[in-house]
C-alpha positions as a Markdown table, in Angstrom:
| # | Residue | x | y | z |
|---|---|---|---|---|
| 1 | Unk | -11.2 | -29.4 | 0.1 |
| 2 | Unk | -9.7 | -25.9 | 0.1 |
| 3 | Unk | -11.6 | -23.1 | 1.8 |
| 4 | Unk | -11.1 | -19.3 | 2.2 |
| 5 | Unk | -9.0 | -18.5 | 5.2 |
| 6 | Unk | -6.9 | -16.0 | 7.0 |
| 7 | Unk | -3.2 | -16.2 | 6.9 |
| 8 | Unk | -0.8 | -14.4 | 9.3 |
| 9 | Unk | 2.7 | -13.6 | 8.1 |
| 10 | Unk | 5.7 | -11.4 | 8.9 |
| 11 | Unk | 5.8 | -8.4 | 6.6 |
| 12 | Unk | 8.8 | -6.7 | 5.1 |
| 13 | Unk | 9.0 | -4.2 | 7.9 |
| 14 | Unk | 9.5 | -7.0 | 10.5 |
| 15 | Unk | 5.9 | -6.5 | 11.7 |
| 16 | Unk | 3.1 | -9.0 | 11.5 |
| 17 | Unk | 0.0 | -8.7 | 9.3 |
| 18 | Unk | -2.8 | -10.8 | 7.9 |
| 19 | Unk | -4.4 | -11.4 | 4.6 |
| 20 | Unk | -7.5 | -13.3 | 3.5 |
| 21 | Unk | -7.1 | -15.9 | 0.8 |
| 22 | Unk | -9.7 | -17.5 | -1.4 |
| 23 | Unk | -10.0 | -21.2 | -1.8 |
| 24 | Unk | -7.7 | -20.9 | -4.9 |
| 25 | Unk | -5.1 | -19.0 | -2.9 |
| 26 | Unk | -5.8 | -15.5 | -4.3 |
| 27 | Unk | -5.4 | -12.7 | -1.8 |
| 28 | Unk | -8.8 | -11.0 | -1.5 |
| 29 | Unk | -8.1 | -8.5 | 1.3 |
| 30 | Unk | -5.6 | -7.6 | 3.9 |
| 31 | Unk | -5.1 | -5.8 | 7.2 |
| 32 | Unk | -5.2 | -2.0 | 6.9 |
| 33 | Unk | -2.2 | -1.7 | 9.2 |
| 34 | Unk | 0.6 | -3.8 | 10.6 |
| 35 | Unk | 0.9 | -5.2 | 14.1 |
| 36 | Unk | 3.8 | -5.6 | 16.5 |
| 37 | Unk | 3.2 | -9.3 | 17.2 |
| 38 | Unk | 1.0 | -12.3 | 16.3 |
| 39 | Unk | -1.3 | -11.9 | 19.3 |
| 40 | Unk | -2.3 | -8.3 | 18.2 |
| 41 | Unk | -2.8 | -9.6 | 14.7 |
| 42 | Unk | -5.0 | -12.4 | 15.8 |
| 43 | Unk | -7.0 | -10.0 | 17.9 |
| 44 | Unk | -7.5 | -7.8 | 14.8 |
| 45 | Unk | -8.8 | -10.7 | 12.8 |
| 46 | Unk | -11.3 | -11.6 | 15.5 |
| 47 | Unk | -12.4 | -8.0 | 15.8 |
| 48 | Unk | -13.0 | -7.9 | 12.0 |
| 49 | Unk | -15.1 | -11.1 | 12.2 |
| 50 | Unk | -17.0 | -10.0 | 15.3 |
| 51 | Unk | -17.9 | -6.6 | 13.9 |
| 52 | Unk | -18.4 | -7.4 | 10.3 |
| 53 | Unk | -22.2 | -7.1 | 10.6 |
| 54 | Unk | -21.9 | -3.4 | 11.8 |
| 55 | Unk | -19.0 | -2.6 | 9.4 |
| 56 | Unk | -19.4 | -0.2 | 6.5 |
| 57 | Unk | -17.6 | -0.5 | 3.2 |
| 58 | Unk | -16.1 | 2.3 | 1.0 |
| 59 | Unk | -15.1 | 2.1 | -2.6 |
| 60 | Unk | -12.4 | 4.8 | -3.2 |
| 61 | Unk | -10.2 | 6.1 | -5.9 |
| 62 | Unk | -6.6 | 6.7 | -5.0 |
| 63 | Unk | -3.1 | 6.9 | -6.2 |
| 64 | Unk | -1.5 | 8.7 | -9.1 |
| 65 | Unk | -3.4 | 6.6 | -11.6 |
| 66 | Unk | -6.7 | 7.0 | -9.7 |
| 67 | Unk | -7.4 | 3.3 | -9.5 |
| 68 | Unk | -10.2 | 1.9 | -7.4 |
| 69 | Unk | -9.9 | 0.0 | -4.1 |
| 70 | Unk | -12.1 | -0.8 | -1.2 |
| 71 | Unk | -12.0 | -0.5 | 2.6 |
| 72 | Unk | -14.0 | -2.2 | 5.4 |
| 73 | Unk | -14.5 | 0.3 | 8.3 |
| 74 | Unk | -15.8 | 0.2 | 11.8 |
| 75 | Unk | -16.2 | 3.5 | 13.7 |
| 76 | Unk | -14.2 | 5.5 | 11.1 |
| 77 | Unk | -11.3 | 3.1 | 11.4 |
| 78 | Unk | -10.1 | 0.9 | 8.5 |
| 79 | Unk | -9.9 | -2.8 | 9.5 |
| 80 | Unk | -9.4 | -4.3 | 6.1 |
| 81 | Unk | -8.4 | -3.0 | 2.6 |
| 82 | Unk | -8.3 | -4.6 | -0.8 |
| 83 | Unk | -5.2 | -6.5 | -1.7 |
| 84 | Unk | -5.0 | -4.9 | -5.1 |
| 85 | Unk | -6.4 | -1.9 | -7.1 |
| 86 | Unk | -8.9 | -2.1 | -9.9 |
| 87 | Unk | -9.4 | -0.2 | -13.2 |
| 88 | Unk | -13.2 | -0.2 | -12.8 |
| 89 | Unk | -15.3 | 0.7 | -9.8 |
| 90 | Unk | -17.6 | -2.3 | -10.5 |
| 91 | Unk | -14.6 | -4.7 | -10.1 |
| 92 | Unk | -13.7 | -3.1 | -6.7 |
| 93 | Unk | -17.3 | -3.3 | -5.6 |
| 94 | Unk | -17.6 | -7.0 | -6.6 |
| 95 | Unk | -14.3 | -7.8 | -4.8 |
| 96 | Unk | -15.4 | -6.1 | -1.6 |
| 97 | Unk | -18.7 | -7.9 | -1.7 |
| 98 | Unk | -17.0 | -11.2 | -2.1 |
| 99 | Unk | -14.5 | -10.4 | 0.7 |
| 100 | Unk | -17.3 | -9.6 | 3.1 |
| 101 | Unk | -19.4 | -12.6 | 2.2 |
| 102 | Unk | -16.5 | -15.1 | 2.5 |
| 103 | Unk | -15.2 | -13.6 | 5.8 |
| 104 | Unk | -18.8 | -13.9 | 7.2 |
| 105 | Unk | -18.8 | -17.6 | 6.3 |
| 106 | Unk | -15.4 | -18.2 | 7.9 |
| 107 | Unk | -16.1 | -20.1 | 11.1 |
| 108 | Unk | -12.7 | -21.1 | 12.4 |
| 109 | Unk | -10.9 | -17.9 | 13.0 |
| 110 | Unk | -9.0 | -19.6 | 15.8 |
| 111 | Unk | -7.4 | -21.9 | 13.2 |
| 112 | Unk | -5.4 | -19.1 | 11.6 |
| 113 | Unk | -2.5 | -20.3 | 9.5 |
| 114 | Unk | 0.8 | -18.5 | 10.3 |
| 115 | Unk | 3.5 | -18.5 | 7.8 |
| 116 | Unk | 6.9 | -16.9 | 7.7 |
| 117 | Unk | 8.3 | -15.1 | 4.7 |
């Protein structure tokens, strides 16, 4: 049975980053920043999971089209951002809520799946 999970991959800028995939392989959220190596990326995922209870969320409008997106923050630092932008605020809010709920249910962060693109 497929489950929501984190995936680590090499980004276009030769850095490493993560994204969180739903059970049907849709990207729900991603790292707010890139990392120099896999170890730093794994540490960032663990930090997100460990601090999720104390994290705040922000629904923001940005870009030239003023589309909605979300951010998960700890101590004024973005740890995760939405993987896409939304035309309606309610869609971004729902997506953020889903991300937080699914990440909080993810038990095996030590079983991160690394892929290479």
